[in-house]
MIGUFI-782223 format. One record per residue (C-alpha): residue in three letters; residue number from 0; x negated, y negated, z negated. Coordinates in steps of 0.5 Angstrom, whole numbers. Example, Ala and Ser with C-alpha at 12.3 -4.5 7.8 and 13.67 -1.06 7.14 Angstrom:
BEGIN
(r ALA 0 (-25 9 -16))
(r SER 1 (-27 2 -14))
// end
This chain:
BEGIN
(r MET 0 (315 271 -154))
(r ASN 1 (308 274 -151))
(r THR 2 (303 268 -148))
(r ILE 3 (299 271 -143))
(r ASN 4 (292 267 -142))
(r ASP 5 (291 265 -134))
(r PHE 6 (284 266 -133))
(r SER 7 (284 264 -126))
(r THR 8 (284 257 -128))
(r PRO 9 (277 254 -130))
(r PRO 10 (277 250 -136))
(r PRO 11 (277 242 -135))
(r GLY 12 (270 240 -134))
(r THR 13 (267 246 -132))
(r ARG 14 (265 244 -125))
(r LEU 15 (262 237 -127))
(r MET 16 (257 241 -132))
(r GLY 17 (255 246 -126))
(r GLN 18 (253 240 -122))
(r VAL 19 (249 237 -127))
(r ARG 20 (246 244 -128))
(r TRP 21 (244 244 -121))
(r ALA 22 (241 237 -121))
(r LEU 23 (237 238 -127))
(r LEU 24 (234 244 -123))
(r ALA 25 (233 240 -117))
(r VAL 26 (229 235 -121))
(r LEU 27 (225 240 -124))
(r ALA 28 (223 243 -118))
(r VAL 29 (221 237 -115))
(r PHE 30 (217 235 -121))
(r ALA 31 (213 242 -121))
(r ALA 32 (212 241 -113))
(r GLY 33 (209 234 -114))
(r ALA 34 (204 237 -120))
(r VAL 35 (202 243 -115))
(r LEU 36 (200 238 -110))
(r TRP 37 (197 233 -115))
(r TYR 38 (193 238 -118))
(r PHE 39 (190 241 -111))
(r GLY 40 (189 233 -108))
(r ALA 41 (194 234 -103))
(r TRP 42 (198 229 -99))
(r PRO 43 (200 224 -101))
(r PHE 44 (197 224 -108))
(r GLY 45 (190 225 -105))
(r ALA 46 (190 219 -101))
(r ALA 47 (193 215 -107))
(r ASP 48 (187 218 -111))
(r GLY 49 (182 216 -106))
(r ALA 50 (185 209 -106))
(r ALA 51 (185 208 -113))
(r GLY 52 (179 212 -116))
(r THR 53 (173 208 -118))
(r TYR 54 (166 211 -119))
(r TYR 55 (160 208 -122))
(r ARG 56 (153 208 -119))
(r CYS 57 (146 205 -120))
(r PRO 58 (144 200 -114))
(r MET 59 (136 203 -114))
(r HIS 60 (138 210 -115))
(r PRO 61 (144 212 -111))
(r GLN 62 (144 219 -114))
(r ILE 63 (146 217 -121))
(r VAL 64 (154 217 -120))
(r GLN 65 (159 217 -126))
(r GLU 66 (166 216 -127))
(r ARG 67 (165 210 -133))
(r PRO 68 (161 204 -133))
(r GLY 69 (154 204 -136))
(r ALA 70 (147 204 -135))
(r CYS 71 (142 208 -131))
(r PRO 72 (138 213 -135))
(r ILE 73 (132 211 -130))
(r CYS 74 (131 204 -129))
(r GLY 75 (136 201 -134))
(r MET 76 (140 197 -129))
(r ASP 77 (148 196 -130))
(r LEU 78 (152 201 -126))
(r VAL 79 (156 198 -120))
(r ALA 80 (163 200 -119))
(r PHE 81 (164 203 -112))
(r ASP 82 (170 207 -108))
(r PRO 83 (168 214 -105))
(r GLY 84 (174 213 -101))
(r GLY 85 (173 206 -98))
(r ALA 86 (170 200 -99))
(r ALA 87 (170 197 -107))
(r PRO 88 (174 191 -108))
(r GLU 89 (168 187 -110))
(r GLU 90 (165 190 -103))
(r ALA 91 (171 188 -99))
(r ALA 92 (172 181 -102))
(r ALA 93 (164 180 -101))
(r HIS 94 (165 183 -94))
(r GLU 95 (170 178 -92))
(r GLY 96 (168 172 -87))
(r HIS 97 (161 176 -86))
(r GLY 98 (163 179 -79))
(r ASP 99 (159 184 -76))
(r ALA 100 (155 188 -82))
(r ALA 101 (149 189 -77))
(r ALA 102 (144 184 -79))
(r ARG 103 (141 180 -73))
(r PRO 104 (133 178 -74))
(r GLY 105 (133 172 -78))
(r GLN 106 (139 174 -82))
(r TRP 107 (139 176 -90))
(r THR 108 (142 182 -92))
(r CYS 109 (142 187 -99))
(r PRO 110 (137 193 -98))
(r MET 111 (143 197 -102))
(r HIS 112 (149 194 -99))
(r ALA 113 (148 193 -91))
(r GLN 114 (155 190 -90))
(r ILE 115 (152 184 -94))
(r VAL 116 (150 179 -89))
(r GLN 117 (149 172 -89))
(r ASP 118 (144 166 -86))
(r GLU 119 (141 164 -92))
(r PRO 120 (137 167 -98))
(r GLY 121 (141 169 -104))
(r GLU 122 (143 174 -108))
(r CYS 123 (148 180 -107))
(r PRO 124 (155 179 -110))
(r ILE 125 (155 186 -111))
(r CYS 126 (149 188 -115))
(r GLY 127 (145 182 -116))
(r MET 128 (139 184 -112))
(r ASP 129 (135 178 -108))
(r LEU 130 (137 179 -100))
(r VAL 131 (131 181 -96))
(r GLN 132 (130 178 -89))
(r GLN 133 (132 182 -83))
(r ARG 134 (126 184 -78))
(r ALA 135 (126 184 -71))
(r ARG 136 (127 191 -68))
(r GLU 137 (124 194 -62))
(r GLY 138 (128 197 -57))
(r ASP 139 (130 204 -57))
(r GLY 140 (126 210 -55))
(r PRO 141 (124 217 -57))
(r ALA 142 (125 219 -64))
(r PRO 143 (121 215 -69))
(r GLU 144 (116 218 -73))
(r PRO 145 (117 218 -81))
(r LEU 146 (118 211 -84))
(r PRO 147 (111 209 -87))
(r ALA 148 (111 206 -94))
(r VAL 149 (112 199 -94))
(r HIS 150 (112 194 -100))
(r SER 151 (117 189 -102))
(r GLU 152 (117 183 -107))
(r VAL 153 (120 185 -114))
(r HIS 154 (124 181 -118))
(r LEU 155 (125 183 -126))
(r ASP 156 (129 180 -131))
(r ALA 157 (126 179 -138))
(r ARG 158 (128 186 -141))
(r ARG 159 (125 190 -135))
(r LEU 160 (119 186 -136))
(r GLN 161 (118 188 -143))
(r MET 162 (120 195 -141))
(r VAL 163 (114 195 -136))
(r GLY 164 (109 192 -140))
(r VAL 165 (107 187 -135))
(r THR 166 (101 182 -137))
(r THR 167 (98 177 -132))
(r GLY 168 (91 174 -131))
(r VAL 169 (88 168 -127))
(r VAL 170 (84 168 -121))
(r GLU 171 (77 165 -123))
(r LYS 172 (71 163 -120))
(r ARG 173 (65 165 -123))
(r SER 174 (58 168 -123))
(r LEU 175 (58 176 -122))
(r ALA 176 (52 179 -124))
(r ASP 177 (52 186 -121))
(r GLU 178 (47 192 -120))
(r ILE 179 (46 198 -115))
(r ARG 180 (46 204 -119))
(r THR 181 (44 211 -116))
(r VAL 182 (40 217 -116))
(r ALA 183 (33 217 -117))
(r LEU 184 (27 222 -115))
(r ILE 185 (20 221 -117))
(r THR 186 (15 223 -111))
(r ALA 187 (8 222 -110))
(r ASP 188 (5 216 -107))
(r GLU 189 (4 218 -100))
(r SER 190 (-2 212 -99))
(r LYS 191 (-6 216 -105))
(r LEU 192 (-5 223 -102))
(r GLY 193 (-11 227 -99))
(r MET 194 (-13 233 -96))
(r VAL 195 (-18 238 -96))
(r HIS 196 (-20 242 -90))
(r THR 197 (-25 245 -86))
(r LYS 198 (-29 242 -79))
(r VAL 199 (-31 249 -77))
(r PRO 200 (-28 256 -76))
(r GLY 201 (-30 261 -81))
(r TRP 202 (-28 265 -87))
(r ILE 203 (-26 263 -94))
(r GLU 204 (-31 267 -99))
(r HIS 205 (-30 263 -105))
(r LEU 206 (-24 258 -108))
(r ALA 207 (-27 254 -114))
(r VAL 208 (-20 251 -115))
(r SER 209 (-15 256 -114))
(r ARG 210 (-9 253 -118))
(r VAL 211 (-3 248 -116))
(r GLY 212 (-3 243 -121))
(r GLU 213 (-11 243 -123))
(r ARG 214 (-14 236 -123))
(r VAL 215 (-20 235 -118))
(r ARG 216 (-25 230 -118))
(r HIS 217 (-28 226 -112))
(r GLY 218 (-34 230 -110))
(r GLN 219 (-32 237 -114))
(r LEU 220 (-33 243 -110))
(r VAL 221 (-27 247 -108))
(r ALA 222 (-29 252 -104))
(r ARG 223 (-35 256 -100))
(r LEU 224 (-34 257 -93))
(r TYR 225 (-38 262 -89))
(r SER 226 (-39 260 -81))
(r LEU 227 (-43 262 -76))
(r GLU 228 (-43 255 -73))
(r LEU 229 (-46 252 -79))
(r ILE 230 (-51 258 -79))
(r ALA 231 (-53 256 -72))
(r ALA 232 (-53 249 -74))
(r GLN 233 (-58 250 -80))
(r GLU 234 (-62 254 -75))
(r ASP 235 (-63 249 -70))
(r PHE 236 (-65 244 -76))
(r LEU 237 (-70 248 -78))
(r ALA 238 (-73 249 -71))
(r ALA 239 (-73 242 -70))
(r ARG 240 (-76 241 -77))
(r ASP 241 (-82 246 -75))
(r ASN 242 (-83 243 -68))
(r ALA 243 (-83 236 -71))
(r LYS 244 (-89 238 -76))
(r ALA 245 (-93 242 -70))
(r LEU 246 (-92 237 -65))
(r GLY 247 (-92 231 -70))
(r GLU 248 (-99 228 -67))
(r ILE 249 (-97 230 -59))
(r ALA 250 (-89 228 -59))
(r GLY 251 (-89 223 -64))
(r GLU 252 (-83 219 -65))
(r GLN 253 (-79 224 -60))
(r GLY 254 (-80 230 -65))
(r SER 255 (-77 226 -71))
(r ALA 256 (-71 224 -66))
(r LEU 257 (-70 231 -65))
(r LEU 258 (-70 232 -73))
(r ASP 259 (-65 226 -74))
(r ALA 260 (-60 229 -69))
(r ALA 261 (-60 236 -72))
(r ARG 262 (-59 233 -79))
(r ARG 263 (-53 228 -77))
(r ARG 264 (-50 234 -74))
(r LEU 265 (-50 238 -81))
(r ARG 266 (-47 232 -84))
(r LEU 267 (-42 231 -79))
(r LEU 268 (-40 239 -80))
(r ASP 269 (-39 236 -88))
(r MET 270 (-46 240 -90))
(r SER 271 (-48 236 -97))
(r GLU 272 (-54 232 -97))
(r LYS 273 (-56 236 -103))
(r GLU 274 (-55 242 -99))
(r ILE 275 (-59 239 -93))
(r ALA 276 (-65 237 -97))
(r ARG 277 (-65 244 -100))
(r LEU 278 (-65 247 -93))
(r GLU 279 (-71 243 -91))
(r SER 280 (-75 244 -97))
(r THR 281 (-74 251 -97))
(r GLY 282 (-73 253 -90))
(r GLU 283 (-68 258 -92))
(r ILE 284 (-61 259 -89))
(r GLN 285 (-55 258 -93))
(r ARG 286 (-50 264 -92))
(r THR 287 (-44 260 -95))
(r VAL 288 (-43 252 -95))
(r GLY 289 (-39 248 -100))
(r VAL 290 (-33 245 -99))
(r TYR 291 (-32 239 -103))
(r ALA 292 (-26 234 -105))
(r MET 293 (-26 227 -102))
(r GLY 294 (-22 224 -107))
(r SER 295 (-19 225 -114))
(r GLY 296 (-12 228 -116))
(r VAL 297 (-8 233 -117))
(r VAL 298 (-7 239 -113))
(r LEU 299 (0 239 -110))
(r THR 300 (-1 245 -105))
(r ARG 301 (-6 250 -104))
(r ASP 302 (-6 253 -97))
(r VAL 303 (-11 259 -97))
(r THR 304 (-14 264 -101))
(r GLU 305 (-20 268 -101))
(r GLY 306 (-22 272 -95))
(r HIS 307 (-17 267 -91))
(r LYS 308 (-20 266 -84))
(r VAL 309 (-19 258 -82))
(r GLU 310 (-20 254 -76))
(r GLY 311 (-23 247 -75))
(r GLY 312 (-18 243 -78))
(r THR 313 (-14 248 -83))
(r THR 314 (-12 245 -89))
(r ILE 315 (-14 248 -95))
(r MET 316 (-11 244 -101))
(r THR 317 (-7 237 -101))
(r LEU 318 (-9 233 -107))
(r ALA 319 (-5 227 -110))
(r ASP 320 (-7 221 -114))
(r LEU 321 (-1 220 -119))
(r SER 322 (-4 214 -123))
(r SER 323 (2 211 -119))
(r VAL 324 (8 214 -116))
(r TRP 325 (14 213 -112))
(r ALA 326 (22 213 -114))
(r MET 327 (26 214 -108))
(r LEU 328 (33 211 -109))
(r ASP 329 (39 213 -105))
(r LEU 330 (43 207 -102))
(r TYR 331 (50 208 -99))
(r GLU 332 (52 203 -93))
(r ASN 333 (56 198 -98))
(r ASP 334 (49 197 -102))
(r LEU 335 (45 195 -96))
(r ALA 336 (48 188 -96))
(r VAL 337 (45 186 -102))
(r ALA 338 (39 191 -103))
(r SER 339 (32 188 -101))
(r LYS 340 (25 188 -102))
(r GLY 341 (22 185 -108))
(r GLN 342 (28 186 -113))
(r THR 343 (27 188 -120))
(r ALA 344 (29 196 -121))
(r ARG 345 (29 200 -127))
(r VAL 346 (29 208 -127))
(r THR 347 (31 212 -133))
(r LEU 348 (29 220 -133))
(r ASN 349 (33 226 -135))
(r GLY 350 (27 229 -138))
(r LEU 351 (24 223 -141))
(r PRO 352 (30 220 -145))
(r GLY 353 (29 213 -148))
(r ARG 354 (24 211 -144))
(r VAL 355 (25 206 -138))
(r PHE 356 (20 205 -132))
(r GLU 357 (21 198 -129))
(r GLY 358 (18 196 -122))
(r ARG 359 (20 193 -116))
(r VAL 360 (23 195 -109))
(r ASP 361 (17 196 -105))
(r TYR 362 (21 198 -98))
(r VAL 363 (28 199 -96))
(r TYR 364 (28 204 -90))
(r PRO 365 (31 202 -84))
(r VAL 366 (34 209 -82))
(r MET 367 (41 212 -85))
(r ASP 368 (41 220 -86))
(r GLU 369 (47 222 -82))
(r LYS 370 (49 228 -87))
(r THR 371 (49 224 -93))
(r ARG 372 (50 217 -90))
(r THR 373 (45 214 -94))
(r THR 374 (38 211 -94))
(r LYS 375 (32 210 -98))
(r ALA 376 (29 204 -103))
(r ARG 377 (22 205 -105))
(r VAL 378 (20 203 -112))
(r VAL 379 (13 203 -114))
(r LEU 380 (12 205 -121))
(r LYS 381 (6 205 -126))
(r ASN 382 (4 212 -129))
(r LYS 383 (-2 211 -133))
(r ASP 384 (-1 217 -138))
(r GLY 385 (2 222 -133))
(r ALA 386 (9 222 -135))
(r LEU 387 (12 221 -129))
(r ARG 388 (12 228 -125))
(r PRO 389 (14 229 -117))
(r GLY 390 (20 232 -117))
(r MET 391 (24 229 -123))
(r TYR 392 (31 226 -123))
(r GLY 393 (34 220 -126))
(r THR 394 (38 214 -125))
(r GLY 395 (36 208 -121))
(r ARG 396 (39 201 -122))
(r ILE 397 (37 195 -118))
(r ALA 398 (39 188 -120))
(r VAL 399 (43 184 -115))
(r ASP 400 (42 177 -115))
(r PRO 401 (48 174 -118))
(r ARG 402 (53 169 -114))
(r ASP 403 (59 165 -115))
(r SER 404 (65 168 -113))
(r LEU 405 (72 169 -114))
(r VAL 406 (73 174 -119))
(r VAL 407 (79 179 -121))
(r PRO 408 (79 184 -127))
(r PRO 409 (78 191 -124))
(r GLU 410 (85 194 -126))
(r ALA 411 (88 188 -122))
(r VAL 412 (86 191 -115))
(r MET 413 (91 196 -112))
(r ASP 414 (88 201 -107))
(r ASN 415 (92 206 -103))
(r GLY 416 (86 208 -98))
(r ASP 417 (88 204 -92))
(r ARG 418 (88 197 -96))
(r ARG 419 (87 193 -102))
(r TYR 420 (92 189 -105))
(r VAL 421 (94 185 -112))
(r PHE 422 (101 183 -114))
(r THR 423 (101 175 -115))
(r VAL 424 (106 172 -120))
(r GLU 425 (110 167 -115))
(r SER 426 (115 165 -121))
(r PRO 427 (117 168 -128))
(r GLY 428 (119 175 -126))
(r HIS 429 (118 174 -118))
(r PHE 430 (112 179 -116))
(r VAL 431 (109 179 -109))
(r PRO 432 (104 184 -106))
(r ARG 433 (98 180 -103))
(r PRO 434 (93 184 -99))
(r VAL 435 (86 182 -100))
(r THR 436 (79 183 -98))
(r VAL 437 (74 186 -104))
(r GLY 438 (67 185 -104))
(r ARG 439 (62 188 -110))
(r ARG 440 (66 192 -115))
(r THR 441 (63 192 -122))
(r ASP 442 (65 193 -129))
(r ALA 443 (66 186 -131))
(r GLY 444 (70 184 -124))
(r VAL 445 (72 185 -117))
(r GLU 446 (69 180 -112))
(r ILE 447 (75 177 -107))
(r LEU 448 (73 175 -101))
(r SER 449 (79 173 -98))
(r GLY 450 (87 173 -100))
(r LEU 451 (87 169 -106))
(r SER 452 (85 162 -109))
(r GLU 453 (82 160 -115))
(r GLY 454 (87 159 -120))
(r GLU 455 (93 164 -118))
(r THR 456 (96 168 -123))
(r ILE 457 (96 175 -122))
(r VAL 458 (98 182 -125))
(r THR 459 (93 185 -129))
(r SER 460 (97 191 -132))
(r GLY 461 (103 194 -131))
(r ASN 462 (102 194 -123))
(r PHE 463 (103 201 -122))
(r LEU 464 (110 201 -124))
(r LEU 465 (111 194 -120))
(r ASP 466 (108 198 -114))
(r ALA 467 (112 204 -114))
(r GLU 468 (118 199 -115))
(r SER 469 (115 195 -109))
(r ARG 470 (115 201 -105))
(r MET 471 (122 204 -106))
(r LEU 472 (125 197 -104))
(r GLY 473 (120 197 -98))
(r VAL 474 (123 203 -96))
(r ALA 475 (130 202 -97))
(r GLN 476 (129 195 -93))
(r ALA 477 (126 199 -87))
(r GLY 478 (132 204 -88))
(r VAL 479 (137 199 -88))
(r SER 480 (134 195 -82))
(r ASP 481 (134 201 -78))
(r ASP 482 (141 203 -79))
(r ALA 483 (143 196 -78))
(r GLY 484 (140 196 -71))
(r ALA 485 (143 203 -69))
(r HIS 486 (150 201 -71))
(r ALA 487 (149 194 -67))
(r GLY 488 (147 198 -61))
(r HIS 489 (153 202 -61))
// end
């Protein structure tokens, strides 16, 4: 008997297997869709990731951000966790109970976490920085100018102190010896200058001294002058002489008086006694008359040549007695308070190495030069051997009388162009910038006129790094203050 298979009826369990297969395909489809959404950060996975994702950044350098804990590669501080999609758990916990994040004047806030606000000083619970006090903010107005660089207190732990290399010193009260060091120029002593000039018009027919730098003795012939006025005066003298002889018995004393008047006239025209005597004895008129030096010295300038026409009062040459010279020292405005007449001065010259010339300040000039903003101090120097020559340059040092003052090392004073300040040590690791008024500056120290007290501890090295840290904290504090005030206004 043949058995016919009935294929129209499915085997037992086929329907169940089909349902399981479709269920598996549905699960796989859902899983694949979720993976795609997770990969592209789409909802709801983007919101979940934003709520759960944690990053780490440096409180002092916000640009340093990474996904795992560590230390800042710039300052070495430990990185702080934060949530880019919302407040970190630590911040949320710290923020509870503090109300509005905008700090009011007098309250304390963190420079890096403006939401940390409290009524008393302390440390930020997020980054551990000292809280800073909020300043009063002026009313709204036009767009403010860029924030100026301000300073803030600096706190460093022992590890960072060692990295920065901070050393300290003490403000001392001691005698601060000082000297004014400036440029020196050798000039001729003006009180020993002399001029050779003519008293009548004429022509220079001969120059006996014709070179600058020649030494001239008192009474030495320097030139011969042809002058019609001198010739006329000689003729008058000879006429008076002849009249006195011819009318000696008749005129008597009147003839002698006329002769004496003619002789005085020749003397006033600088004709020498020797030349007058020769004129009187020989009766011959001299065509040229000598011009003689009235003092000794070196020819500084020669103003005429042979054949030169001169007038009465024309300078032929200038003589200088260089047995003593002047050293003219430049004094700047800040030197005037300590420079005075009678102080000891030393001058060294580039052209005379190894020699030191000493003298005293003879005069401090009362007028400032508008272009160089300097005045002059005059020092008289002996020059017996003639080694000092006008025009030589060198260095002048004026000894300033020492006085007791508050003194700090030169490297302790910071100068930003507008003000001077030092960093004082209030407690271990706590540094405060303190503005000061400085006086004299020497290699041994800087005089402090105000701002510090004797015995205070100050930073003597490493203050440049402290200054950078202080400026950065100050700018951050100013930014936090302005942001907080702006939010409070809204």
